[in-house]
Structures are given as C-alpha cells and as structure tokens.
Backbone as CSV, one residue per row, in Angstrom:
resi,resn,N_x,N_y,N_z,CA_x,CA_y,CA_z,C_x,C_y,C_z
1,UNK,6.514,2.211,28.303,5.828,1.060,28.847,4.721,0.637,27.880
2,UNK,4.766,-0.571,27.385,3.733,-1.066,26.477,2.875,-2.089,27.200
3,UNK,1.624,-2.077,26.820,0.667,-2.982,27.459,0.484,-4.223,26.589
4,UNK,0.368,-5.360,27.193,0.186,-6.615,26.479,-1.262,-6.683,25.986
5,UNK,-1.494,-7.006,24.711,-2.873,-7.076,24.203,-3.636,-8.264,24.803
6,UNK,-4.965,-8.140,24.794,-5.813,-9.204,25.327,-5.751,-10.455,24.457
7,UNK,-5.758,-10.264,23.156,-5.719,-11.379,22.209,-4.542,-11.204,21.261
8,UNK,-4.063,-12.281,20.682,-3.025,-12.141,19.655,-3.587,-11.436,18.417
9,UNK,-2.727,-10.733,17.724,-3.156,-9.950,16.558,-3.760,-10.852,15.472
10,UNK,-3.244,-12.034,15.289,-3.754,-12.937,14.246,-5.202,-13.335,14.538
11,UNK,-5.484,-13.608,15.800,-6.839,-13.983,16.189,-7.808,-12.822,15.966
12,UNK,-7.355,-11.610,16.268,-8.182,-10.419,16.079,-8.487,-10.200,14.601
13,UNK,-7.480,-10.348,13.748,-7.674,-10.186,12.307,-8.639,-11.246,11.784
14,UNK,-8.527,-12.461,12.286,-9.423,-13.544,11.869,-10.878,-13.222,12.228
15,UNK,-11.096,-12.730,13.454,-12.468,-12.371,13.876,-13.000,-11.203,13.065
16,UNK,-12.166,-10.205,12.788,-12.600,-9.057,12.006,-13.019,-9.479,10.605
17,UNK,-12.244,-10.344,9.988,-12.596,-10.805,8.642,-13.886,-11.604,8.660
18,UNK,-14.087,-12.395,9.711,-15.333,-13.169,9.815,-16.531,-12.240,9.864
19,UNK,-16.471,-11.211,10.685,-17.616,-10.314,10.851,-17.782,-9.367,9.674
20,UNK,-16.726,-9.077,8.936,-16.843,-8.166,7.802,-17.370,-8.857,6.558
21,UNK,-17.157,-10.154,6.430,-17.550,-10.845,5.200,-18.858,-11.621,5.322
22,UNK,-19.463,-11.614,6.466,-20.714,-12.340,6.634,-21.868,-11.466,6.135
23,UNK,-22.870,-12.081,5.502,-23.967,-11.327,4.914,-25.246,-11.537,5.710
24,UNK,-25.219,-11.167,6.968,-26.402,-11.219,7.820,-26.550,-9.863,8.480
25,UNK,-27.660,-9.693,9.197,-27.822,-8.472,9.962,-26.788,-8.429,11.076
26,UNK,-26.440,-7.235,11.520,-25.391,-7.123,12.524,-25.771,-7.766,13.839
27,UNK,-27.042,-7.793,14.197,-27.421,-8.364,15.482,-27.520,-9.890,15.428
28,UNK,-27.286,-10.511,14.282,-27.334,-11.969,14.177,-25.999,-12.562,13.718
29,UNK,-24.912,-11.841,13.888,-23.645,-12.313,13.338,-22.958,-13.363,14.190
30,UNK,-23.103,-13.318,15.486,-22.427,-14.282,16.336,-23.117,-15.628,16.327
31,UNK,-22.464,-16.657,16.809,-23.064,-17.998,16.775,-24.228,-18.174,17.747
32,UNK,-24.240,-17.446,18.849,-25.314,-17.598,19.836,-26.319,-16.448,19.788
33,UNK,-26.237,-15.575,18.797,-27.087,-14.391,18.761,-28.530,-14.704,18.404
34,UNK,-28.783,-15.818,17.745,-30.160,-16.162,17.409,-30.982,-16.449,18.661
35,UNK,-30.325,-16.965,19.691,-31.032,-17.270,20.933,-31.478,-15.984,21.603
36,UNK,-30.570,-15.010,21.698,-30.900,-13.788,22.420,-31.741,-12.830,21.598
37,UNK,-31.624,-12.851,20.275,-32.340,-11.885,19.454,-33.676,-12.403,18.938
38,UNK,-33.860,-13.694,18.865,-35.081,-14.244,18.270,-35.851,-15.104,19.265
39,UNK,-35.204,-16.079,19.848,-35.905,-17.076,20.656,-36.476,-16.495,21.939
40,UNK,-35.683,-15.739,22.674,-36.166,-15.194,23.951,-37.318,-14.218,23.750
41,UNK,-37.241,-13.246,22.802,-38.409,-12.374,22.588,-39.661,-13.130,22.125
42,UNK,-39.490,-14.156,21.290,-40.652,-14.938,20.860,-41.266,-15.696,22.031
43,UNK,-40.442,-16.230,22.913,-40.959,-16.937,24.087,-41.698,-15.984,25.011
44,UNK,-41.150,-14.792,25.221,-41.837,-13.804,26.065,-43.164,-13.369,25.455
45,UNK,-43.183,-13.167,24.145,-44.422,-12.770,23.473,-45.469,-13.880,23.569
46,UNK,-45.058,-15.124,23.372,-46.001,-16.245,23.459,-46.556,-16.385,24.872
47,UNK,-45.692,-16.242,25.882,-46.157,-16.354,27.266,-47.124,-15.237,27.622
48,UNK,-46.827,-14.018,27.163,-47.727,-12.906,27.482,-49.064,-13.049,26.762
49,UNK,-49.046,-13.513,25.508,-50.310,-13.734,24.794,-51.144,-14.820,25.468
50,UNK,-50.479,-15.875,25.938,-51.187,-16.935,26.651,-51.842,-16.391,27.915
51,UNK,-51.098,-15.589,28.689,-51.658,-15.048,29.934,-52.786,-14.068,29.677
52,UNK,-52.674,-13.269,28.625,-53.754,-12.353,28.275,-54.997,-13.143,27.883
53,UNK,-54.816,-14.173,27.057,-55.955,-15.000,26.648,-56.611,-15.704,27.824
54,UNK,-55.797,-16.224,28.730,-56.341,-16.891,29.914,-57.097,-15.908,30.801
55,UNK,-56.573,-14.691,30.927,-57.257,-13.670,31.723,-58.592,-13.277,31.123
56,UNK,-58.648,-13.120,29.817,-59.914,-12.779,29.155,-60.917,-13.918,29.307
57,UNK,-60.455,-15.158,29.155,-61.340,-16.310,29.328,-61.888,-16.369,30.752
58,UNK,-61.005,-16.177,31.739,-61.445,-16.221,33.128,-62.432,-15.097,33.445
59,UNK,-62.202,-13.906,32.919,-63.128,-12.792,33.167,-64.479,-13.044,32.520
60,UNK,-64.468,-13.605,31.305,-65.742,-13.797,30.614,-66.571,-14.933,31.239
61,UNK,-65.925,-15.870,31.911,-66.644,-16.974,32.553,-66.773,-16.796,34.060
62,UNK,-66.229,-15.741,34.618,-66.356,-15.477,36.029,-65.538,-16.410,36.894
63,UNK,-64.441,-16.890,36.399,-63.589,-17.825,37.145,-62.571,-17.028,37.942
64,UNK,-62.327,-17.438,39.191,-61.266,-16.835,39.980,-61.631,-15.535,40.663
65,UNK,-62.911,-15.244,40.793,-63.316,-14.001,41.466,-63.152,-14.160,42.975
66,UNK,-62.803,-13.048,43.625,-62.735,-13.060,45.078,-64.119,-12.754,45.622
67,UNK,-64.532,-13.495,46.617,-65.861,-13.310,47.194,-65.885,-12.179,48.177
C-alpha cells in the first residue's frame, strides 16, 4: 500500500532549490517571514517603550494617582 504524496515531486524539488540557493538568513527565507521576524517584534518593542515612557512621565508629574 503506497501513500499519495501531499505535493507533486516537481513542486517539492522547485521549493528545495529555492531555499538552498537563497543567500539570506534561514529565518528570513520565505516571502512573508519579514513580517513575523522583524515587523511584529519591532512594533511590540516600540509599544512597550512608549508605555514605559508614559508611565515614568505620569509618575514624575503625579498624574493618575488614586486618591
């Protein structure tokens, strides 16, 4: 009993050659990998820095204290 492959062999060979001959880091090889590896972490870092800065500003000026 043989199992049918998920993809045709030609398509698999084409993808393998694409990933073997590209000269980038392994985590940036796919077409959408820049979004997940670069953009999302930068957005999270920027948001956290903004919130930290806002918190320090509010503490130093006494804004938002509970009575």
